[in-house]
N, C-alpha and C positions, 0 to 999 in steps of 0.2 A: 315453409320451404319454398325456394325460388321456383317460378314457373319457366325460367329460362332453360334452354338446352345447354348441354355441356359445351358445345361449340360456341354458343353465344356468351357463356360465362368466360370462356377462354379469350374470346375477342375483347371483352370488357377489361379483363386483366391486362391484356396486351396494351390497350389504350391507356390504362392507368400507369403502366410501366413507362410508357413514352412520356407521360406528363411528369412522372417522378424524375426521369432522366433530365428533362428540360429544366425542372425546378432546381435539381442538385447542381446542374451546370451553371444556372444563374446565381445560386448561392456562392459557388466557387469564384465566379467573376467578381462578385461583391467583396469576397474575402481578399482577392488580389488588390482591389481598389483600396480597401482599408489599409493594407500593407503599404501601398504607395503613399497614402495620406500620412501615415505614421512615420514613414521614412523621411518624407519632406519636412515633417515637424521635428525631426531629430529624436523620435521616440523609438528606442531599440527593444522595448518590451513587447515582442511579438506574441508571446504566450501570456495570457492573463488568467491565473487560476480562479480569481473571484468572478470574472466575467463568465467563464465556462460553467462554473457552479450555478450562477444565476440563470443561464440559458437552460441548463438541464433541469433545474427545479421547475422553471416555467413550463417546460414541455411536459413534465410529469403531472403538473397541476391541471394542464389543459387536455390531457390525453382522454379521448372519448372511448377508448377500447376498440375492439375486443382484446388487443395485445395489452399485457399488464405494463405498469409504469416502468419497471426495470428493463424490460425488453425494449420498449420504445426509447428509453434513455441510452441504452447500449447502441442502438442503431444510430442515434443522433451523435453520440460520441465518436463513432467511426467516421461519420460524415465530417464532423468538425476536425478530426485528426487529419483526414485527407486534404481538406481545404487549407489547414494550417501548413501542411507539408509543401503546398504550392509556393508558399512564402519562404519557409525554411523548416525542415524537419526538426522536431525537438529531439535532442540527444539526451539520453538518460542512462546513467550508470546504476548498476544494481549488483546485489550479492549473487554471484554466479556459482557454477557455470550455467550454460544454457539449460533450460528445462526446470529451473527452480520455481518454487511458489512466488519468490520475489519477482522474477521475470513475468509471471502471470499477473502479479499486482501492477507492474508497470504497464502492461498492455491493457489491463482493465481501466486504468486511470488515464492514460495518454492515447489509447487507441493503437491499432496495428501499423499506423504510418510513422510512429515514433521510431527513432534509431536507438536500439538497446545495446548497451556496452557492459558485458559481464566483468566483474572484478572478483578477486580471490578472497577478499576480506572486507568487513564493514568499514574499517578505518581507511581502506583504499578507496571506497566509494566517497567518503568525506573528502579525501585529498584530491580526487579527480574533480569534484565539484568546486572545491576551493581554488584550484588552479585554473579554472575556467576551461578545462578540456571538454567538459560536457555542460549542458544547461542545468540539469537537475540530477538528483540521485534518489533512489528508493531503498529503504532499509526496514527490516522487521523491527517492531518495538515491543509487542506483547501478543501472547496467545491466550485464548480464553480458558484453556485447561492447564497450561504449564507456566503461565506468568510472563514476566518481563524478559526482554533480551538485554542483558546487562551490557554487552559490548556496544550496543547502540546508545544507551544512556551515557556510558562513560565517554563515548566519542564526542558528545555535545559539550563536555566540561571545558575543554580548551579550544573549541572550534568557534569561529565567527559566523558559521552558516546558520540559516534560519529555516524553520519548518514552514513549508508552503502549502501543504495539503496532507490528507490522510486517505488511506485505502483500507477498506474492510473486506477480507476475502474468506469465504467459506473454504475450509481445508478438508479435502477428501483424500485419504491415504489408500494406496493400492499395494497389494502384495504381488511382486513382479519377478519374472524369471526370464533368462535369455534363451536363445534358440537351442543351446547345447545342454540345457539343464533338465535332468530327470526330476519331476515333481516329488518322487518318492525318496530321493537321495539328497535333499537339501540339508546342509550341515551348518550354514551360517546365513545371517541376514545383515545387510548393510543399510544404514540410514543415518540422517542427522540425529543427534541425541534427543532433540525435542520430539521428533517424529517417533523414535523408538518409545519415548515416554508416553506419547499420545495413543500408542497402540499396545501398551503393556498388557492389558487384560486379554486382548485377542491373541497375542503371541503366547501368553501363558496357557490359554485354552487349546490352541491348535498346534503350536510348535514350541512346547515347553523346554525341549532339550537342545535346540539349535543355539549356536553362539550368536550373540547380538553385538555387532561391531559398529561403533559410532564413527562416522566420517564427516567431512566438512559440509556436505550438502546432500540433499536427496538426489540431485542430478548427478553428482559424483558417484553416489551409490549405484544409480541406474547404469552409468557408463561402465562401472567396474564389472557388473554381472553380465554385461553383454558378451564378454569373452570367457567367462568362467563356466565350470561344469556342475558345481554343487552349491551354488549360492543364490540368494534372492535379495531383492531390494524393496524398500518401502519408499514410494514416491508418488507424485501426482500424475495427472493425465498428460501434461506436456512432455514429461520424461518418457512416457510410454510411446508416444508418437515419434519423438526425436531419436530415441535409441533403439527402436524396433523391438520392444519387449512384449511379453504376453502377461495379461492379468490372470493370476490364479484366483484372486479374490479382490473385489473392489469395496471401497468404503469400510475399511477395517478399523477406523478410529474409534476409540472407546466411547466418546461423546458425540452424538449426532449433531450437536450445535457447535462443533469445533470450528473456531475461526481465528484468524491472525490479523492483527492491525499493523499496517505499514505506514511509515512517514515519508513524505516527499520533502527533500531538502534542497535548498537553493541559496543564492547569495543575497537576496533582497527580501524585505518585509512585504507582505501582501495587504492591499487595501481591504476594507470590510466588504463582505458579500451579502450580509443580512442574516446569515446563520453560521456563526463562526465559533471556533474554539481557540483558546490561548494556552500556551505552555511556557512555564518558567522553571528556572533552577534557583533555589535559595540555599544559602549556607547558614547554619546556626551553630552556636557553641553548645557543648554538652553541659547543660545546666538545668536545674528544676524549672518546670513551666515553659520550656523552650517550644514544645509542640503547641501548647495553648497560645503562646504569644504569636506563633506563626499563623494559626488558623483564625484567631479572633477578628482581625481586620476583614477577612473574607466574609465571615458571618455578619459583621456589622454593616457592610455595604451590599449585602445580598448577592454575593458571588456564588454561583452554583458550581462547586468543585466536582469533577468527574473522576479524577485519579490522583493518588498520592503514593509515591514510591520513595524509598530511602536507599541511599548508597553511601558506603564509607568514603571519607575524604582521603585524598592522596597526599595532602599537605596539612601542616598545622593550622593554616588559615581556614581551611574548609573542614571543620571537624566532622559535621554531618551534612550531607546534601539531600535535599528534598526536591524531587521532580513532581510538579503539580500541573494538572490540566484542569481547566474550567471553561464553562460556556461564556461566549461573548468575545468581543474584539478589544485589543489593548487600547484602542482609542475611545471606547465607550466610557461615558462619564463615570459610572459607578466603578468600573475597573480601574480607571485612572486614579480615583480617590482611594480605592483599596490598596493599590500598589504603592501609592505615596505614604499611606499609613503603615504599610508593611516594611518599608525600607529601613527606618530607624531601629526596627526590632531584630534585624538579621545582620549577619556579617557581610553578606553579598547577595545581590539579586540580579539575575540574568534573564532577559526576555528571549526565549527561543523562537517566538513568533506567534502570530495569529493567522488562522487559515480556515478555509471553508470546511464545515463538517462534511464527512463523507456522504456523497449523494447516492452512490451505489454500494 
């Protein structure tokens, strides 16, 4: 236990705060100078996903405590976000409206200095990024309990956009009501279909007779119940604050490890960060041994596959589509060899991108 008095401890904290302020200001000045150097060299890539991942990993490795690694990384991400905004705020489209888990994923990945732009549908996020109206987009791709988001996978088929990053977000669902609602007279609950599915057992146990109404997003559900008298919504914490709702019960998801993975999409491929994942789409014909022929080159060259999803093709050319994730960067020697060996075995192969593995 410290022998210092409370006043002495506070004086020391004040001194440290002053040092922090001066160091953060110095870092911001260096960030501005980096921007000037890059502009003079004709480099327009002001945001570098691989560089940010490397910096955050290094901070977590060197963290002496007592704050845990994730808390320290979040603090530095906000500092980096604010410094980047001095040069140019990153604009990011996401599946809206405001208050969705996707917006929460944007802020977790880019920091609160990013400019977030809500879109009504996943394909609109893709179009906004492709048109250059925003720098990046964030879309959900899979949930740990309810599986893949097919609209996201399908949007990659005809798109030239690349995956630039991933975000993993723990999903906590809340049972919410508006200021006019009597908790004893709830007759319906609104939420996104996946959220309703993630809370199925809780609803069965506590509200088995109320109507379950699927809507486009959790935030839309929260917005609807704000002005209604006998309805509830299932949504996250951002929606609670944004729409002024009351939590009747928090963390009602059936699985405590419930999480959703989001993808960051952009227009350019990302250089290697040292700890990367790669995503591809391959098309194969419906014939015996097709899946073996697809996977055998990956095994031969030691490629560590992390995900395999199948989607029906929309044309005769792409009979079956396989979305494959694996560890490593597309420029790694063993992955180059594996993809070259794979090409003659499939109807088509499309590189969706290599990107830093989620840091937080």
